[in-house]
C-alpha positions in Angstrom: -134.6 -39.4 -11.0 -131.4 -40.2 -9.1 -132.2 -37.6 -6.4 -135.7 -39.0 -6.0 -134.4 -42.6 -5.8 -131.9 -41.6 -3.0 -134.7 -39.8 -1.2 -137.0 -42.8 -1.4 -134.1 -45.0 -0.1 -133.3 -42.8 2.8 -136.9 -41.9 3.6 -137.8 -45.6 3.8 -134.7 -46.4 5.8 -135.5 -43.8 8.4 -139.1 -45.0 8.7 -137.8 -48.5 9.3 -135.2 -47.3 11.8 -138.1 -45.8 13.9 -140.4 -48.8 13.3 -138.2 -51.8 13.7 -136.3 -49.9 16.3 -139.3 -49.4 18.5 -140.1 -53.1 18.3 -136.6 -54.0 19.4 -136.9 -51.4 22.2 -140.1 -52.9 23.6 -139.2 -56.6 23.2 -135.4 -57.2 23.6 -133.8 -57.9 26.9 -132.0 -55.1 28.7 -133.5 -52.1 26.8 -134.8 -49.2 28.8 -138.3 -49.4 27.4 -138.9 -53.1 27.4 -142.6 -54.0 27.9 -143.9 -50.6 26.8 -146.5 -52.3 24.6 -148.3 -51.8 21.3 -149.6 -48.3 22.0 -146.0 -47.2 22.4 -145.0 -49.0 19.2 -147.8 -47.9 17.0 -147.4 -44.3 18.1 -143.7 -44.4 17.3 -144.5 -45.8 13.8 -146.8 -42.9 13.2 -144.4 -40.2 14.5 -141.5 -41.9 12.6 -143.4 -41.7 9.3 -144.2 -38.0 10.0 -140.6 -37.2 10.6 -139.5 -39.0 7.5 -142.0 -37.1 5.4 -140.9 -33.8 7.0 -137.2 -34.5 6.2 -137.5 -36.0 2.7 -140.6 -34.2 1.5 -142.5 -35.5 -1.5 -141.6 -39.2 -1.2 -143.8 -42.3 -1.4 -141.7 -44.6 0.9 -144.1 -47.3 -0.2 -144.4 -49.2 -3.5 -148.2 -49.3 -3.1 -148.3 -45.5 -3.0 -146.0 -45.5 -6.1 -148.5 -47.7 -7.9 -151.4 -45.4 -6.9 -149.5 -42.4 -8.2 -148.7 -44.1 -11.4 -152.4 -45.0 -11.9 -153.3 -41.4 -11.3 -150.7 -40.2 -13.7 -148.6 -38.3 -11.1 -145.5 -40.6 -11.5 -144.4 -42.1 -14.8 -144.7 -45.9 -15.1 -141.0 -46.1 -15.9 -140.3 -45.0 -12.3 -142.5 -47.8 -10.7 -139.8 -50.5 -10.5 -136.8 -48.2 -9.7 -138.7 -46.4 -6.9 -140.0 -49.8 -5.5 -136.5 -51.3 -5.5 -135.0 -48.2 -3.8 -137.7 -48.4 -1.1 -137.1 -52.1 -0.4 -133.4 -51.6 -0.2 -134.0 -48.7 2.2 -136.0 -51.1 4.3 -133.0 -53.5 4.3 -130.6 -50.8 5.2 -132.7 -49.4 8.0 -133.1 -52.8 9.5 -129.4 -53.4 9.4 -128.8 -50.1 11.2 -131.3 -51.1 13.9 -129.6 -54.5 14.3 -126.2 -52.8 14.8 -127.7 -50.4 17.4 -129.4 -53.3 19.3 -126.7 -56.0 18.7 -125.9 -56.3 22.5 -129.6 -56.7 23.2 -130.0 -59.4 20.6 -127.2 -61.3 22.2 -128.7 -60.8 25.7 -132.0 -62.1 24.4 -130.7 -65.3 22.8 -132.3 -68.3 24.4 -134.9 -66.2 26.2 -136.9 -64.8 23.3 -138.3 -67.2 20.7 -136.9 -67.1 17.2 -140.3 -66.3 15.8 -140.6 -63.3 18.1 -137.2 -62.2 16.9 -138.3 -62.5 13.3 -141.5 -60.6 14.1 -139.4 -57.6 15.3 -138.5 -57.2 11.6 -141.5 -58.3 9.6 -145.2 -58.6 10.1 -147.2 -61.8 10.9 -150.8 -62.6 11.5 -152.3 -63.0 15.0 -154.4 -65.9 13.6 -153.1 -67.4 10.3 -155.9 -67.5 7.8 -154.3 -66.4 4.5 -157.5 -65.4 2.6 -158.6 -63.3 5.6 -155.1 -62.0 6.2 -155.0 -60.9 2.6 -158.3 -59.1 2.9 -157.2 -57.3 6.0 -154.0 -56.0 4.4 -155.8 -55.1 1.2 -158.5 -53.1 3.2 -156.0 -51.5 5.5 -154.0 -50.3 2.5 -157.2 -49.1 0.8 -157.9 -46.9 3.8 -154.3 -45.8 4.1 -153.8 -44.8 0.4 -157.3 -43.2 0.2 -156.6 -41.3 3.4 -153.2 -40.0 2.1 -154.8 -38.9 -1.2 -157.5 -37.0 0.7 -155.0 -35.4 3.2 -152.8 -34.4 0.2 -155.5 -32.1 -1.1 -154.9 -29.8 1.9 -152.2 -27.4 0.8 -151.4 -25.9 4.3 -147.7 -26.5 5.0 -147.0 -29.3 7.5 -150.5 -30.8 7.3 -149.6 -33.8 5.1 -146.8 -35.3 7.3 -148.8 -34.8 10.5 -152.0 -36.1 8.9 -150.3 -39.2 7.5 -148.8 -39.9 10.9 -152.2 -39.6 12.6 -153.6 -41.8 9.8 -151.0 -44.5 10.5 -151.7 -44.2 14.3 -155.5 -44.6 13.7 -155.1 -47.6 11.4 -152.7 -49.3 13.7 -155.0 -48.9 16.7 -158.3 -49.8 14.9 -157.3 -52.2 12.1 -153.8 -53.4 12.9 -154.6 -56.3 15.3 -155.1 -59.1 12.8 -151.9 -58.7 10.7 -149.8 -55.9 12.1 -150.8 -53.5 9.3 -147.8 -53.6 6.9 -149.6 -51.8 4.0 -146.3 -51.6 2.4 -144.1 -54.1 0.6 -140.9 -52.2 1.5 -141.9 -52.0 5.2 -142.2 -55.8 5.4 -140.0 -57.2 2.6 -137.0 -55.0 3.4 -136.8 -56.0 7.0 -137.6 -59.6 6.2 -134.7 -59.8 3.8 -132.5 -58.2 6.5 -133.5 -60.8 9.0 -132.6 -63.5 6.5 -129.1 -62.2 5.9 -128.1 -60.9 9.3 -126.0 -63.2 11.6 -128.8 -63.7 14.2 -128.4 -66.8 16.3 -131.1 -69.6 16.1 -133.2 -67.8 13.4 -136.7 -68.9 12.5 -137.5 -69.3 8.9 -138.6 -66.2 7.1 -142.1 -67.4 6.2 -141.8 -66.2 2.6 -145.3 -67.7 1.7 -146.9 -65.2 4.0 -144.5 -62.4 3.3 -145.0 -62.5 -0.5 -148.8 -63.2 -0.5 -150.1 -60.9 2.3 -147.8 -57.9 2.9 -146.3 -58.4 -0.6 -149.3 -58.5 -2.9 -152.3 -57.3 -1.0 -151.2 -53.7 -0.5 -150.9 -53.3 -4.3 -154.5 -54.3 -4.8 -155.7 -52.1 -2.0 -153.7 -49.1 -3.4 -155.1 -49.7 -6.9 -158.7 -49.8 -5.5 -158.0 -46.6 -3.5 -156.7 -44.7 -6.5 -159.6 -45.7 -8.7 -162.1 -44.9 -5.9 -160.6 -41.5 -5.0 -160.3 -40.5 -8.6 -163.8 -41.7 -9.6 -165.8 -40.6 -6.6 -163.9 -37.4 -5.6 -162.0 -36.5 -8.8 -158.7 -36.6 -6.9 -155.7 -37.1 -9.1 
């Protein structure tokens, strides 16, 4: 299990390095790609997840996926909490690495970019705050995400799964990501949110734990459970 825990930690960290990194690159003052926009960012998230899966192989890098695999009997329930903790810690570590890389740009942006925008480089937030609807969006996004991964995983051709998952993230981000920023993953949101809380960033906004725990924290687990039950019951996928 130790090897798998390390892989989950490093795989999640690399995903966050790409993802939080691209947000810093497009927003912070003085970067070469400032202002590149959401298509640039969403594409980098998709490619980054693909690369992480190519390097680390059979990893979940998402506690919601771990839950789905436990429900399907592919991962023992005893692994659920350790895997999830390793993934969240990977999210923290990846965010800290990005902060170190962009430290000069954070300093240059102080006073020009709002504290809330800085916080949102790390964690997700709704475009319009409506917690019940935000919860539904994250639940449904995760349902599509996990169901899509389970379907893609039935294709045994080498290389299909990492590329397919990256394209899936790209499509969900473009089509469904506008309301909440499509976290679909406790580790993707909570790890960077924790990093933002502990890093020495000037004039920080509060971390909005209410939203972070309820929407990207809980909703993905419900969406993943529904996806596992649907894909197993309707398609016989396990």
